[in-house]
VEXBA-495853 format. One record per residue (C-alpha): z, x, y; residue in three letters. Coordinates in steps of 0.02 Angstrom, whole numbers, plus 32768, in hexadecimal, padded with zeros to 4 digits. Example, Ala and Ser with C-alpha at 12.3 -4.5 7.8 and 13.67 -1.06 7.14 Angstrom:
VEXBA-495853
8186|8267|7F1F|ALA .
8165|82AC|7FCB|SER .
//
This chain:
VEXBA-495853
6346|B2BC|ACCE|MET .
6297|B27D|ACED|LYS .
620E|B2FE|ACD1|THR .
61DE|B350|AD75|GLN .
615B|B3CA|AD35|VAL .
60E2|B3B9|ACA5|LEU .
6092|B457|AC63|ILE .
5FF7|B43E|ABF9|VAL .
5FE6|B4D4|AB85|GLY .
6073|B527|AB25|GLY .
6033|B5D9|AB23|GLY .
6091|B668|AB74|ILE .
605B|B631|AC23|SER .
609C|B580|AC0B|GLY .
613C|B5B4|ABB2|LEU .
6167|B638|AC34|ALA .
614A|B5BE|ACC4|THR .
61B3|B53A|AC6C|ALA .
6240|B5B7|AC50|TRP .
6247|B5EC|AD06|TRP .
6246|B535|AD3C|LEU .
62D4|B50D|ACC3|ALA .
633A|B59C|AD0D|GLN .
632C|B542|ADB4|LYS .
6367|B49D|AD6A|GLY .
62BB|B44B|AD70|VAL .
6298|B3CC|ACE6|ALA .
61FC|B40E|AC90|VAL .
6195|B3D3|ABFC|GLU .
610F|B434|AB9E|VAL .
607E|B3E6|AB40|TRP .
602F|B455|AABB|GLU .
5F9B|B41A|AA55|ALA .
5FC1|B48D|A9C2|ALA .
604E|B474|A945|SER .
60B1|B505|A98F|ARG .
60C8|B551|AA3C|PRO .
6092|B601|AA68|GLY .
5FD6|B5F1|AA72|GLY .
5F80|B687|AA24|LYS .
6022|B6EA|AA19|ILE .
6067|B6E1|A96A|ARG .
60C3|B75C|A8FA|SER .
60B1|B754|A83D|ARG .
6113|B7A3|A7AF|ARG .
60AD|B7B8|A711|GLU .
60BE|B831|A67F|ALA .
613C|B899|A6E1|GLY .
60CB|B8A9|A77A|TYR .
60EE|B862|A827|LEU .
6049|B83D|A87F|THR .
6017|B7EF|A924|GLU .
5F8D|B770|A93F|ASP .
5F75|B7A6|A9F4|ALA .
5FE6|B808|AA6C|ALA .
603B|B895|AA0E|ALA .
60AE|B8D6|AA95|LEU .
60E6|B8C3|AB49|LEU .
60C7|B94B|ABCC|VAL .
613F|B928|AC59|ASN .
6164|B966|AD08|PHE .
619E|B8C0|AD54|ARG .
6257|B894|AD6C|PRO .
622F|B7DC|AD4A|GLN .
6205|B807|AC96|VAL .
62A7|B869|AC83|ASP .
6306|B7D3|ACC7|GLN .
62B4|B759|AC50|LEU .
62CD|B7C8|ABB7|VAL .
6382|B7E8|ABE4|SER .
63AB|B731|AC06|THR .
635D|B701|AB5F|LEU .
63D3|B782|AB0F|GLU .
6342|B7E0|AAC2|LEU .
6375|B88D|AB01|ASP .
63C8|B8B6|AA5C|GLN .
6327|B889|AA00|ASP .
62B3|B8F3|AA6B|LYS .
6253|B97A|AA10|GLN .
6217|B9FD|AA8A|ARG .
6181|BA6E|AA77|ARG .
61AD|BB26|AA6B|ASP .
6166|BB73|AB0B|ASP .
6147|BC14|AAAC|LYS .
60C2|BBC2|AA40|LEU .
6013|BC03|AA5F|ASN .
5F82|BB98|AA9F|ARG .
5ED8|BBB6|AA55|TYR .
5E24|BB8E|AA80|ILE .
5D86|BBA0|AA1A|VAL .
5D24|BC35|AA5D|HIS .
5C90|BC87|AA06|ASN .
5CBB|BC28|A966|ASN .
5D6D|BC6B|A963|HIS .
5E17|BC2B|A99B|LEU .
5E45|BC90|AA35|THR .
5EED|BC89|AA8B|GLN .
5EEC|BC3E|AB3A|VAL .
5F50|BCAB|ABB4|PRO .
5FD3|BC51|AC1B|MET .
5FFB|BCDC|AC97|LEU .
5F86|BD3A|AD0D|MET .
5F9B|BDEA|ACC1|PRO .
5F71|BDA8|AC14|ALA .
5EE3|BD41|AC5B|LEU .
5E93|BDDA|ACA9|MET .
5E9C|BE35|AC00|ALA .
5E5D|BDA2|AB9A|SER .
5DB7|BDAD|AB3C|PRO .
5D95|BCF7|AB69|LEU .
5D3A|BD24|AC0A|TRP .
5CC7|BDAC|AC48|SER .
5CF5|BE26|ACD2|LEU .
5C86|BDC3|AD48|THR .
5CE7|BD23|AD20|ALA .
5D8E|BD7A|AD3C|LYS .
5D57|BDBF|ADE3|LEU .
5D18|BD13|AE12|ARG .
5DC2|BCCC|ADE6|LEU .
5E1A|BD4C|AE54|LEU .
5DA9|BD17|AEE4|ALA .
5DE3|BC61|AEDA|GLU .
5E58|BC6B|AF73|PRO .
5DC4|BC9D|AFDE|PHE .
5D53|BC0C|AFAB|ILE .
5D41|BB8E|B03A|PRO .
5D91|BAE4|B024|LYS .
5D15|BA60|AFED|GLY .
5CF3|B9BD|B046|SER .
5C96|B95C|AFC1|HIS .
5D13|B8D8|AF89|THR .
5CA2|B898|AEFD|GLY .
5C98|B93C|AE9E|GLU .
5C95|B93A|ADE1|THR .
5D0D|B9A8|AD7F|VAL .
5C7D|BA1F|AD5B|SER .
5C4E|BA2D|AE13|GLU .
5D02|BA48|AE49|PHE .
5D2E|BACC|ADC6|ILE .
5C87|BB25|ADD8|ARG .
5C9F|BB30|AE94|ARG .
5D53|BB6B|AE8F|ARG .
5D5F|BBD0|ADED|LEU .
5CAF|BBF1|ADB0|GLY .
5C3D|BBBC|AD23|GLN .
5C92|BC1F|AC97|GLU .
5D3C|BBD1|ACB7|ILE .
5CE9|BB26|ACB3|LEU .
5C8A|BB46|AC12|ASP .
5D16|BB99|ABB4|THR .
5DB8|BB46|ABED|ALA .
5DA4|BAAD|AC5B|MET .
5D1C|BA5D|ABF3|ASP .
5D8C|BA6D|AB5B|ALA .
5E1D|BA1C|ABB8|PHE .
5DB8|B987|ABF8|VAL .
5D59|B96F|AB55|SER .
5DED|B990|AAE2|GLY .
5E7A|B932|AB37|THR .
5E1C|B8A9|AB96|LEU .
5D82|B891|AB26|ALA .
5D21|B89C|ABC8|SER .
5C8D|B8FC|AC11|ASP .
5CB2|B976|AC9F|PRO .
5C01|B95E|ACDF|ASP .
5C27|B8A5|ACFD|LEU .
5CE4|B89B|AD17|ALA .
5D1E|B892|ADCC|GLU .
5D89|B929|ADF8|ALA .
5E03|B8CD|AE6B|GLN .
5E25|B84D|ADE4|SER .
5E32|B8C4|AD4F|VAL .
5E7E|B95D|ADA4|LEU .
5EE4|B910|AE32|PRO .
5F64|B99C|AE3C|ARG .
5EE0|BA25|AE48|LEU .
5E75|B9CB|AEC7|THR .
5F11|B9A7|AF2E|ALA .
5F3E|BA60|AF2F|LEU .
5E93|BA8A|AF76|GLU .
5E9E|BA03|AFFB|GLN .
5F4C|BA39|B032|ARG .
5F42|BAF6|B024|TYR .
5E88|BB1B|B01B|GLY .
5EA0|BB76|AF76|SER .
5EE3|BB50|AEC8|LEU .
5F2E|BBFD|AEB7|THR .
5F83|BBFA|AF61|VAL .
5FC2|BB48|AF43|GLY .
600E|BB74|AE9B|MET .
605F|BC10|AEE4|PHE .
60AB|BBB1|AF75|ILE .
60EE|BB28|AF06|ASN .
6133|BB9E|AE84|LYS .
6177|BC30|AEEA|VAL .
6194|BBF7|AF9C|ILE .
61CA|BB47|AF71|LYS .
6218|BB85|AECE|ARG .
61CF|BAF5|AE6E|ARG .
6186|BB11|ADC1|GLN .
60EA|BAA9|ADD9|VAL .
6090|BAF3|AD44|ASN .
6119|BAD9|ACC5|THR .
613E|BA37|AC6E|ALA .
61B4|B9F2|ABEC|ASP .
6149|B9CA|AB53|THR .
619B|B962|AACD|PHE .
6195|B8D5|AA4F|SER .
6220|B87D|A9F0|PHE .
626A|B88E|A943|SER .
6211|B7EF|A90B|ASP .
6175|B812|A971|GLY .
6132|B7C1|AA0E|MET .
614A|B718|A9BD|GLY .
6205|B730|A9D6|GLN .
61EC|B72A|AA92|LEU .
6186|B68A|AA83|VAL .
6208|B638|AA15|GLN .
6296|B669|AA89|ALA .
623A|B61A|AB1C|LEU .
6214|B57C|AAB9|ALA .
62CA|B56B|AA82|ASP .
6310|B57E|AB32|SER .
637B|B4EF|AB75|PRO .
632C|B480|ABF8|GLY .
627B|B486|ABB1|ILE .
6232|B3F2|AB53|THR .
61A1|B42A|AAE5|ILE .
612F|B3AB|AA92|ARG .
60B8|B3F7|AA14|THR .
6023|B3A1|A9C8|GLY .
5FF9|B347|AA6A|ILE .
5F51|B366|AABC|LYS .
5F35|B33A|AB72|ALA .
5E98|B2D0|AB7F|THR .
5E8F|B298|AC34|ALA .
5EE4|B2B3|ACDB|ILE .
5EDA|B24F|AD7C|SER .
5F30|B244|AE23|ARG .
5F9D|B1A9|AE38|GLN .
5FE6|B199|AEE7|ASP .
605A|B22F|AEF8|ASP .
605E|B25B|AE3F|ALA .
5FF0|B298|ADB2|TRP .
5FCB|B227|AD1F|GLN .
5FAA|B282|AC7C|VAL .
5F6B|B231|ABDD|GLU .
5F7C|B282|AB34|GLY .
5F51|B268|AA7D|ALA .
5FBF|B289|A9E6|THR .
5FAC|B270|A92C|SER .
6010|B1CF|A940|ASN .
5FB4|B187|A9D5|GLY .
5FB7|B1A6|AA90|SER .
602F|B1E5|AB14|ALA .
603B|B1D3|ABD0|SER .
60A5|B21E|AC5A|ILE .
60AA|B21D|AD17|GLN .
60F1|B2B5|AD72|VAL .
60F6|B2F9|AE24|PRO .
60C4|B3A7|ADEB|GLN .
6041|B3D2|AD66|LEU .
601B|B480|AD27|VAL .
5F81|B4A3|ACBE|LEU .
5FA2|B53E|AC54|SER .
5F0F|B520|ABE2|THR .
5E76|B593|ABD7|PRO .
5DF6|B57D|AC62|ALA .
5D7A|B51F|ABF5|TYR .
5DFF|B49F|ABC4|ILE .
5E3F|B48B|AC76|SER .
5D8B|B474|ACAC|SER .
5D74|B3DE|AC39|ARG .
5E18|B391|AC72|LEU .
5DEA|B3A1|AD29|LEU .
5D31|B374|AD28|GLU .
5D51|B2BD|AD50|SER .
5DD0|B2E9|ADD8|THR .
5D6E|B375|AE2C|ASP .
5CC4|B39D|ADE1|ALA .
5CAE|B439|AE4A|LYS .
5D55|B47F|AE15|LEU .
5D2A|B458|AD61|GLY .
5C86|B4B6|AD73|LYS .
5CDC|B54E|ADBF|LEU .
5D54|B555|AD2C|LEU .
5CCA|B539|ACAD|ALA .
5C71|B5D2|ACF3|GLY .
5CFC|B647|ACBA|ILE .
5CC0|B6A6|AC21|GLU .
5D29|B6CF|AB88|TYR .
5D10|B75C|AB0C|ALA .
5D23|B745|AA50|PRO .
5DB1|B7B4|AA13|VAL .
5DE9|B7DB|A962|GLY .
5E7E|B836|A918|VAL .
5E6F|B88D|A870|LEU .
5F0F|B8CE|A820|HIS .
5F05|B951|A797|LEU .
5F9A|B981|A72C|GLY .
5F79|BA2B|A6DD|ILE .
5FDD|BAA5|A676|ASN .
6015|BB2C|A6F1|SER .
5FE5|BBB5|A675|ARG .
5F31|BB7A|A681|ASN .
5F29|BBA3|A73C|ILE .
5F14|BC5C|A75F|GLN .
5F15|BC4E|A81E|HIS .
5FC6|BC5F|A85E|LYS .
6007|BBB6|A899|LEU .
605C|BC01|A931|ASP .
601A|BB8D|A9B6|GLY .
6007|BADC|A9F4|THR .
5F54|BAD4|A9B4|GLY .
5EAD|BAEA|AA0A|PHE .
5E2B|BA95|AA79|LEU .
5D6F|BA98|AA68|VAL .
5CED|BAA1|AAF3|ALA .
5C4C|BA41|AAD7|LYS .
5BDD|BADB|AACD|HIS .
5C33|BB09|AA28|ASN .
5BDD|BA73|A9D8|ARG .
5C6E|BA4D|A962|LEU .
5C9A|B9A3|A919|ALA .
5D46|B9A3|A968|ILE .
5D81|B9A1|AA1D|ASN .
5E2B|B9EC|A9F9|GLY .
5EAD|BA0C|A974|ASN .
5F6B|BA02|A980|LEU .
5FD8|BA5F|A903|TRP .
6059|B9D5|A8FD|MET .
60C8|BA21|A877|SER .
60D9|BABC|A8E5|THR .
60F3|BA5A|A986|LEU .
617E|B9ED|A943|PHE .
61ED|B9FD|A8A9|PRO .
61E8|B987|A815|HIS .
6137|B949|A833|ARG .
6102|B983|A786|ALA .
6155|B99F|A6DD|PRO .
6199|BA4B|A6B7|SER .
610E|BAC7|A698|GLY .
608B|BA58|A6E8|LYS .
6033|BA5B|A791|ALA .
5FFA|B9C5|A7F7|LEU .
5F5B|B9E0|A85C|LEU .
5F2C|B953|A8D4|THR .
5E74|B954|A905|CYS .
5E2A|B8F4|A998|TYR .
5D79|B8B5|A982|ILE .
5CFD|B845|A9DA|GLY .
5CFB|B844|AA98|GLY .
5C60|B84B|AB05|VAL .
5C1B|B8E0|AAA6|HIS .
5C23|B88B|A9FC|HIS .
5C0E|B7D1|AA24|PRO .
5BCE|B79D|A978|GLY .
5C49|B803|A913|GLN .
5CC2|B774|A8F1|LEU .
5C3A|B717|A892|GLN .
5C49|B796|A805|GLN .
5CB5|B775|A76C|THR .
5D5E|B7C8|A757|ASP .
5D15|B83E|A6D4|GLN .
5C82|B86D|A744|GLU .
5CF7|B890|A7D6|LEU .
5D6D|B8F5|A769|THR .
5CDF|B95F|A722|ASP .
5C95|B97C|A7CE|GLN .
5D3A|B9AD|A81F|VAL .
5D6E|BA1D|A78E|LEU .
5CC5|BA71|A799|GLY .
5CF6|BAA8|A849|ASP .
5DAC|BAD0|A825|LEU .
5D92|BB3B|A78A|ARG .
5D40|BBD1|A7E1|PRO .
5DAB|BBC0|A87E|LEU .
5E53|BBB9|A827|MET .
5E23|BC0A|A781|LYS .
5E4D|BB6E|A71E|ILE .
5E29|BB5F|A664|HIS .
5E4F|BAD0|A5EF|GLY .
5E53|BA18|A61C|ASP .
5ED2|B9B2|A67E|PRO .
5F52|B94C|A61E|ASP .
5F61|B8CB|A6AA|HIS .
5EDA|B882|A719|VAL .
5EF1|B7FA|A79B|LYS .
5E6B|B7BD|A814|VAL .
5E89|B74C|A8AA|LYS .
5DF7|B70C|A911|ARG .
5E00|B6CA|A9C3|HIS .
5D51|B68B|A9EA|TYR .
5D7F|B670|AAA1|GLN .
5E00|B6F8|AAAA|GLY .
5E0E|B748|AB55|LEU .
5DCD|B711|AC00|PRO .
5D52|B78B|AC4C|LEU .
5D6E|B7B7|AD02|TYR .
5CB3|B7D1|AD19|HIS .
5C4B|B7C0|ADB5|GLY .
5C95|B790|AE5E|GLN .
5D35|B755|AE0E|TYR .
5DA5|B755|AEA6|ARG .
5D24|B6EC|AF02|ALA .
5D29|B66F|AE73|ARG .
5DE6|B666|AE7C|LEU .
5DDC|B64B|AF38|ALA .
5D69|B5B6|AF1C|GLN .
5DDF|B571|AE98|ILE .
5E6E|B585|AF13|SER .
5E0D|B526|AF97|SER .
5DF0|B494|AF20|ARG .
5EA9|B48F|AEF0|LEU .
5EDA|B478|AFA5|GLU .
5E9F|B3C4|AF9C|ALA .
5F08|B3A1|AF01|MET .
5FC1|B3B5|AF2A|PRO .
6032|B3C5|AE94|GLY .
5FAB|B40F|AE24|LEU .
5FBB|B4C6|ADF1|GLN .
5F58|B53A|AD80|LEU .
5FB0|B5C5|AD23|ASN .
5F5A|B61C|AC91|ALA .
5F1D|B6C9|AC64|ASN .
5E79|B6B4|ACC1|TYR .
5EE0|B6C6|AD61|ILE .
5F2A|B773|AD85|HIS .
5F33|B7C7|ACDE|GLY .
5F30|B7A7|AC24|VAL .
5FCC|B80C|ABF9|SER .
6070|B7BD|ABC5|VAL .
60C2|B819|AC56|ARG .
6052|B7C7|ACD7|GLU .
6063|B71B|AC87|ARG .
6120|B726|AC97|ILE .
6113|B763|AD4A|TYR .
6096|B6DE|AD7F|GLN .
6103|B65B|AD2C|GLY .
6194|B691|AD99|GLN .
612B|B688|AE36|ARG .
60ED|B5DB|AE0B|MET .
6199|B599|ADDD|ALA .
61DF|B5D4|AE83|GLN .
6158|B57B|AEE6|ALA .
6167|B4DA|AE81|ILE .
6224|B4D8|AE96|ALA .
6210|B4E9|AF52|VAL .
6193|B45A|AF54|SER .
6203|B3EA|AEEB|LEU .
6295|B408|AF60|ARG .
6232|B3AB|AFE3|GLY .
61F6|B440|B047|SER .
6148|B447|B08F|ALA .
60C0|B472|B013|ARG .
60D6|B529|AFEC|SER .
601F|B55A|AFEE|GLY .
6033|B596|AF3C|TYR .
5F7E|B58E|AF03|PRO .
5F4E|B60F|AF85|GLN .
5FE6|B677|AF56|GLN .
5FC0|B672|AE9D|LEU .
5F08|B698|AEB3|LEU .
5F2B|B72A|AF26|THR .
5F48|B7D1|AECF|PRO .
5FFB|B80A|AEB7|SER .
6020|B8BD|AE87|HIS .
//
C-alpha cells in the first residue's frame, strides 16, 4: 500500500501516532535521523544495573494508554510502583515525608500553622480571571506562598526542569486550573470528582516495564503496519499540489517522498528549520520555544553504605535549597531488578533552568558535586561502584510566557497548510502518557481526513487543552 502518512521524528510522539494510525489500517512511514527509534527514551543494562536515559516511568490515568499497553501485550511485563512507598522532599536540609492525605498534611512539619490555615481557606478564595497566570501566581493565589515554595516549586523544577515564576499555569497545570474554572475551588473540585462522581482523580497507575521504558519503544517500533526508516534526516519540505514533498538525506545519498499527510514530530527548533521556507512566521513561532538542558546521573551504591531507609520513591528539591540536583529517584526501590543484589540505584536529575551550565561539567565533577549533596541527606559513605551520565543539552521544552497564545498563533498558521500536522512534546505535555494520548487524537483526525471527509479542524483541536 502506498504511504499515506509520513511522520518525521521517531521519538515517542511519532511512534505512538504511527501505532494508532496503523491500528486504523493507514499506511504510515516514520523517518528517524538517529540510528534507532525512541528519541531520548532508551534503557541500558550495564554491570547488572538497568538505567534510563530519559523517562523512567509512566504515570497514567488515561484509558488510551491502557489500551495501547494491552494491545502490545505488555501487561505481563508491567512493573507497578508500590503505592505504599513514601514520597520525600528536601526541607530544612533533611528529607521530609510528603503527606498524601489531609489529616497527615495538617500534622506535617513541612508547613507552618499559618500555611495550614491558608490551605483550609482555599475553597473560599474567589475564582481568578487572569488566564495568563504563571504557576507561581496561580499557586500563591489559591494555596499560599509556603505551598508554592515548599511543594509546587519542587514539582515544577524537579519534574519539568522549569521555573514556576515563568511557566504558564494553564499549560503546566491544566487539570488544576480546569478545576478552578469549573468549580471555583481546587478542594471542592477534587471532592466532587472523587466522592460525588466516585472517580479517583488523584490516583494514577505508575509503572515501567521489566526491560525499562525502552521496551515500550521497541514494542511500538516492531508493530505491524509501521515502516520505520532510521538514519534518514528530513532536509526540506514543500507543498506540491495536494500533497507534501519531503526530501531527506542518508549516509548513502538522498531520499524523497510525496504524501497527502505529513506529521512533524521533531523538536520545535528542528521543525522551525524545516518550515522556515514554507512559512517563515510559523518557523519563527516554533523557534521561539525554549528548551532546558537536562541531565541524568545514575549512581550504583552498596546498600549498606546508605543509612537512610530506602522506603520511598525518592525526593524532589525546591530551588531555595540551593542543591546541585532537582530530584532523585530510588529506582531499585521503585522497581525490582534495577540493581544487583545488595546494591541500590539512585537516579539523579540535574540541569534545568536553575542549573543551565551544569551539563558542561565533566562526569567526575558532576559526580562529586551530586554526592556532596546526597551524602548528608541520605547518610551515604563510600563511593559508588557504577556511574552513568546522560546529557540532553536541549532536553525539555519550557512552557514559559504566554504559551497558549503562542500555540493559538501556530494553529492559525497551520490552517493555511492542509495535511500538515505538528505533534511533539512542546504541545500539551512532555510525559509519555500525554504523548500516547495526543498521538491517538491526531491519528483519529488524520484517519477521518483520509477517508475523504471535510477537514477535521485538527490543528485547533490539538492546540486546545484536553484534560
